[in-house]
N, C-alpha and C positions, 0 to 999 in steps of 0.2 A: 634163508639159503640163497646164496648169491647166484647159483647156477639154475634155479628153478625156472626162470623165464626162458633161458636159453634151451633147456631141455624140452620145455613145452613147445618152443618154436621148432625144434628138430622133429619131435614126434608129429607135429601137424604137416611138416613137409613129407615125412614118410607116408602118412595117411593119404594126403593129396596125390602123391605119386603112385601109390597102389591103386587108387581109384582110376587114375589116368590110364593105367595098363589095361584096364577093362575096355577102354575105348580105342585101342590101337588099330582096330579093323575098320576104322572110319575111312571112306574113299579119300584118295589123295588130294582131290580138288578141295575138299572140305578142309583138310589139314593145311594145305597151302594158303587158303584164304584166312583161316584162323591164325596162322603164323604171321601173315601180313598185318592182321589186326593187332596181334600182340606186339609186333615190331613198331607199329605207329604209337601204340600206348606207351611202350618203353621209351621211345624217343621223346614223347611229351613229359614223361616223368623226369628223364635226364635233363631236358631243357629247364623245367621248373627248378630242379635241384641246382643246376649250374648258375642260375640267376641269383643264388643266395650269397655269392661272393661279395666281399667288401674290398678286397685287395687283389685285383686281377693279376698283379705281378707275382703274388704268392702262387696263384693257380698255375701261371705260365712256367715259372721256375720249377714248380713241383712236377709238372708234366714233363719238362725238358730233362731234368735230372733223373726222373723215374724211368723215362724211355731209355736213356743211356745205360742205366743200371740193368734194366730188363733185357736189353739187347746183349750186353756183355755176358750175362749169365744164362742167356737163352731160356728165360723163364717159361714163355709159352710152350716151347717144345718139351720142357720138363713137365708142365702141367698135362700136356696131351699124353706124354708117355705114362704119367701117373694114372690118368683116366683109363687108358687102354689096359694098363696092368691090373687095376682094380677090377675093370670090366671083364678081363679074362678069367677072373675068379668066379664069375657067374655064368649061367647058361642064359643065352639070348631068349627073351620072351617077345621080341619084336622083329622077327625075321622079315616082315614085309616092308620095314622101313630101311631102305637102302641108301637114303639121301644123307642120313646123319649117322655118325659113329657114336660109340659110347663116350668118347672123349669130348666130343662136341656137346653132348647133353650135360656131361659133368661140368665142363668148364663154363658153359653158357648159364646153367642154373646157379652154379656157385657164384658167379659175378652178380647175377640178378639178385640173389638172396643176401649176399654178403655186403655189397657196396650200397651205402645209403645212410641217411641220418638216423633212421630208426634202429639200425644195427648198433651204431655207436651210442646214441642217446639212450636207447633202451637197455643196453649192457651197463652203461654208467649208472642209471637209475637202479638197476638191479644190484650193482656192487656197492654203491654209495648209500642209497636210501632204502634198499630192500624192496623197491616198488617194481613189480614185474608187468604192470599193465601194458606198457609200450611194446615189450617183446611178445606178449601174448596176442596183442592186436596184430603185430607184424606176422606172427605165426599163422593166424587165421588167413591173412592176405597171401602169404607164401604157399599156404596149403592149396588155395584155389589156383594160384599161378603154377604150382607144381603139377596139378592135375592136367591143365591145359598144355604145359610144356611136354609133359610125358606122352601125350597122345601124338606128338610130332617128332620129339627128339629121343624118344625111347627111354629105357630104364636107367640110362646114365644119369638122369635127372635125380633119382633117389639117392645116388651117391654124393650128391652135393651137401647132404646133411652133415657129412664129416667136416669140411672146412667151416660150415656155418657154426657148429657147435664149438670147434676149436677157436675160431676167431672171436665169436661173441662171448664165449666162456672165458677166454684169456683177458678180454677187456673187463669183464665183470669182476674176476679175481684181482686184477690190477687195481681196479677202482676202489676195492676195499682197502687198499694200502695207500692210495694217493689223496684221499680226502684231507683237506687242510694243507696239503703240500703245494698246491698250485692255486692261484687266484681264480675265482669263479669267472671273472671277466676274460681271463686268458683262455680257459676251457671253452667258453661259449664262442669266442672268436675263432679258435682253432676248429671247432665243430662246424662253423659256417664255412670255412675254407675247405675242409674235408668233404663237406656235402657238395660243394661246388665241383671239386676235382672228381668225386665220385659220380656226380651227374653227368660230366662229360664222358666218363667211361660207360655209363649206362646209355648215353646217346650213341656212343660207338657200337654198343651191342645191338641197339635198334637198326643202325645202318647195316650191320652184318646180317641181321635176320631178314631184312628186306633185300639183301644181296645187292645193295647199291654199291658197295665197296668191300674190301677185305682189310680190316684193321687188326693188327696183332695186339688185341687187348691184354692178353696175358703179360706182354712185355711192358705194358704201361702200369701194371699193378704196384710197382715200387713207388709210384707217385703218391699213393696213399700214405706210405711211411714218411715220404719226404715232406709232406705237408707240415707235419709237426715240427720238423727240424727247421725248415725255411721259415715258417711262421714265427718261430721262437727267435731266429736271427733277425727277421724283419722287425720285430717288436723292440729289439735292442737299439735300433737306429730310429 
């Protein structure tokens, strides 16, 4: 079953988020310090991922083209509206948390869980080889992260399971169709550059969590799609 690993990942995010809701009464100073710790760890993950690139020009062009597309279609505003709309269907269980909206929890958690090598590689393994170990491992990690994020960002975090399942599930299903169509060397190279671009977006999340700056990360998301296109063109030359 190609979707087994993705579904396990989603279930573990939900479980982690539900446990996180039990700890929302933690004093704000604890939450602030925990969030700063998460921000630092997220930045470290992003830096490690970004260093995987072999072709910095692919990363640069992907970010530039993705940023232009994202700004043209106002992607981050759309994601925020989606998060608020979905959140409006639920009753707030975190009334003491006034610093973060449902949309912030939804968007931040979605980016943290979706962007990264494990999402892509794990989904490809599930679809091509029927090996779900990577996604199950990712699910365990995501569950713990969801628990901590929920204590500070609120129940919007649990809604991130929707894009996680859709994104990873789509890759897994697509992978069942592309085996043998693309050279393994091309896939490996593209994943390296995808990891690097994703790492920079993860780094941006860390900067936002630490309130160092405000980067419209949602408007940079098309960069993830542009990596494949630009990497393919780059390989032609």
